[in-house]
C-alpha positions as CSV (number, residue, x, y, z in Angstrom):
1,M,89.8,131.8,36.7
2,D,87.7,128.7,36.3
3,T,88.4,126.2,39.0
4,V,87.1,122.6,39.0
5,N,86.6,120.9,42.3
6,P,88.1,117.4,42.0
7,L,85.8,116.1,44.8
8,I,82.6,116.7,42.7
9,P,82.2,114.1,39.9
10,A,81.6,115.3,36.4
11,A,78.4,114.5,34.6
12,D,80.0,111.9,32.4
13,D,81.4,110.2,35.6
14,I,77.9,110.1,37.0
15,A,76.4,108.7,33.8
16,W,79.0,105.9,33.5
17,S,78.5,105.0,37.1
18,I,74.8,104.6,36.5
19,V,75.4,102.5,33.4
20,A,77.8,100.3,35.4
21,L,75.2,100.0,38.2
22,V,72.5,99.0,35.8
23,L,74.6,96.4,34.1
24,T,75.7,94.9,37.5
25,V,72.0,94.7,38.6
26,L,71.0,93.1,35.3
27,A,73.7,90.5,35.7
28,I,72.8,89.8,39.3
29,V,69.1,89.4,38.4
30,A,70.0,87.0,35.6
31,L,72.2,84.9,37.8
32,V,69.6,84.7,40.6
33,S,67.0,83.7,38.0
34,L,69.4,81.1,36.6
35,A,70.1,79.7,40.0
36,L,66.4,79.4,40.7
37,S,65.9,77.6,37.3
38,A,68.9,75.4,37.6
39,R,66.9,72.2,38.4
40,R,65.3,72.4,34.9
41,L,68.7,72.5,33.2
42,T,71.5,70.0,32.7
43,S,74.7,70.9,34.4
44,T,76.3,71.7,31.0
45,Q,73.5,74.0,30.1
46,A,73.7,75.8,33.4
47,L,77.5,76.2,33.1
48,V,77.1,77.6,29.6
49,W,74.4,80.0,30.6
50,V,76.5,81.2,33.6
51,L,79.5,81.8,31.3
52,V,77.3,83.6,28.8
53,V,75.8,85.9,31.5
54,L,79.2,86.7,33.0
55,L,81.3,87.1,29.8
56,I,78.9,88.9,27.5
57,P,77.9,92.0,29.4
58,V,74.6,93.2,28.0
59,A,73.5,90.5,25.6
60,G,74.2,87.6,28.0
61,P,71.8,88.6,30.8
62,V,69.2,89.8,28.4
63,A,69.4,86.5,26.5
64,W,68.9,84.5,29.6
65,L,66.0,86.6,30.8
66,A,64.4,86.5,27.3
67,V,65.1,83.0,26.1
68,G,67.0,80.9,28.6
69,R,64.3,80.8,31.3
70,R,62.2,78.8,28.8
71,A,64.9,76.1,28.3
72,R,63.8,72.7,29.4
73,M,65.6,69.5,30.1
74,P,65.5,67.0,27.2
75,R,62.8,64.4,27.6
76,R,64.0,60.9,28.4
77,E,62.6,58.2,26.4
78,A,61.2,55.3,28.4
């Protein structure tokens, strides 16, 4: 008789837990980076980036870390 202990997680449960943890850490790193760079962005840009990071699980944080940090406020003509 093959018994399975319900208290010991299966390999796929462990793998999905690791994936979820990595995605959560990635989103947190992106949001902290966004918060530190918020002075360089307009309020609309910052809001859009926060929504992108939170609503698009993998691509949002990666996009901010790869492209968004380089965003600058538009220059004001004197």
